[in-house]
C-alpha positions, 0 to 999 in steps of 0.5 A: 499499499505505501508503494502505491501511495509512493507512485501516485505522489511521484506521478502527481509530482511528474505532472506538475513539473510538466505544467511548470516546464510548459509555463516557463517556456510560454513565459520565456517566448512571450511573457505578456501573452503567455497566459492567453496562449495557455488559455488558447491551447486549453480552449482548443483542446476542449473544443477537440474533445481532448479533456486531458489536454484541456486540463493540462493547458488550463494548469499551465495557464494558472502556473503562468499566472503564478510565475509571471507578473508581466502576463496579462489576464483579461477575462473579456480576452479569454472569453473572446479566445474561448469563443473563437476556438469553439466556433472555428472548430465547428 
């Protein structure tokens, strides 16, 4: 039982490292728009029916918000991105 718990914890840590790495990559390329790019990728994954991808990129967006003080985060822009990705994929 302890081994299963240890494996689960390590799996969660690996997933978190993945979110952090993707967030750092996006922030390095464009720190101001990194949050929007992560939201765009989340919306695209959701529109394609990829729930795992959606959650990954949503976590990346939250990580960008946490680590990048220059990132813009306007909810109206995020809604426009979601609308654009949803209508563009139908």
